[in-house]
N, C-alpha and C positions, 0 to 999 in steps of 0.2 A: 504494500500500500504506500501511497505518497500523500503528503500534505504540503501546501504552499502557503506562504505568507511572509510577514516581516518579523525579524528577530526582535523580540521585546527585551529579553534578558538572557545573558549567558553567565552561568555561575562558574566558580572555580572548581577544579578537580578536587574531589574528596576521597580519602582512602579510609577503608573500614576493615576492622578485624586484623588478625595476625597474619593472614594469608595475602594481604595487600590488595584486596578488592577495590577497584577504582570506579568512581561514578562522577559524571558531570551532567548538570541539568541545563536545559535551554527552554525558554518559553517563546513560542511562535504565535503571532496573532494572524488569524486567517483574514483574507480580504474578501468578504462577502456581505450580504445584506445585514446579517447579524454576526459580526466578528466574534470569533472564539479565541480565548487565550489557552493554548494547549501546551502542557509541559511534556517535553520529550527528554528521556534520559539516554545518555551515551555511556557505555560501560567498557571497562578494561582498555584495550588498545584503541577503541573507537573514540575515547575522550580526546585524543590528539586531533581528531578531525575538526574540532571547533576552534583550533588555534588561529586559523586564518580568517575568522569571521568576526563581525562587529554588530552591535545593536543597530537596528534600523535597516539592515540589508534585507533585500528580498531573496528568499531561498526556497528550494524544494528539498524536502527531507523524505528519504525512504525509511519506512518504519515497519516494525513487527509489533503486534499486540501480544502481550504476555499476561497470563493469568496463573494464580496459584491458590492453593487451599491451605488453611492454617487452622489448627485446633487450639483454642485458648486453654488456659489452666482450668477453667470451669467445664471444659468438654464441649463447648460450642464451636461449631465449624464456621469459619469466616473465609470470605473470598476477596482477593485483591487483584487489581488489574494494573498494568503498567504499559507505557508506550516506549519502546526502545528504538532509537535511531541507529542506522547502520551505514547510511550514506547521506551526504549533504552537498548541494551544489547551488551556486549563485544563479539567480535569474537575471537576464538582461533587462534593465529598466526600460530601454527603448526598443525592445525586440519587436519586429513587425509581426502582425497577426497572420498566420498561415503563409501562403506563398505570394501574397500581394506585395509588389514592390512599393517603396515609398514614393509619394508624389512630390515632384520638385516644387519649390516655391514659385509664386506667380512671376517674380522678377526674372525667372529663367526663360520665360516665353516672350517672343516678340509680337507686338500687336499686328494684326492683318489690316493695314490701312488701305491697301490697293485692291481690295476685294470687290469684284464686279459680279453680281449674282447672275447676270445674263450670260457671261462667258463661262460660267461653271455649272450650267443647267444640264445635267446628264440624266434627268429623269426620263423614263421611256414613254410618257404620255403628255 
């Protein structure tokens, strides 16, 4: 799956436990009618992917949804979800939509001052 939006926040890398588990969190704000602030975590060697990104940049993040089950000390079963990023790439701010080439500015065109409609009438009737 993928999500797109602007980076709202990038946290520092944090290390947990004695085995050196590393995690880094990023919040992305989607650009839709009702923007969502989605926290994505990057773990282990993927934490380094965020080194070249800054808040405010438009990005596309490839994600995996993760879920786990946990039984608390009272014997109740709880479920937790997380969103893990595994790839991130910058989006071009001025990328053209589809295969449509950009239109040159009006100054690039010369006015047609010597147009005589009678000379250019090639209609068959």
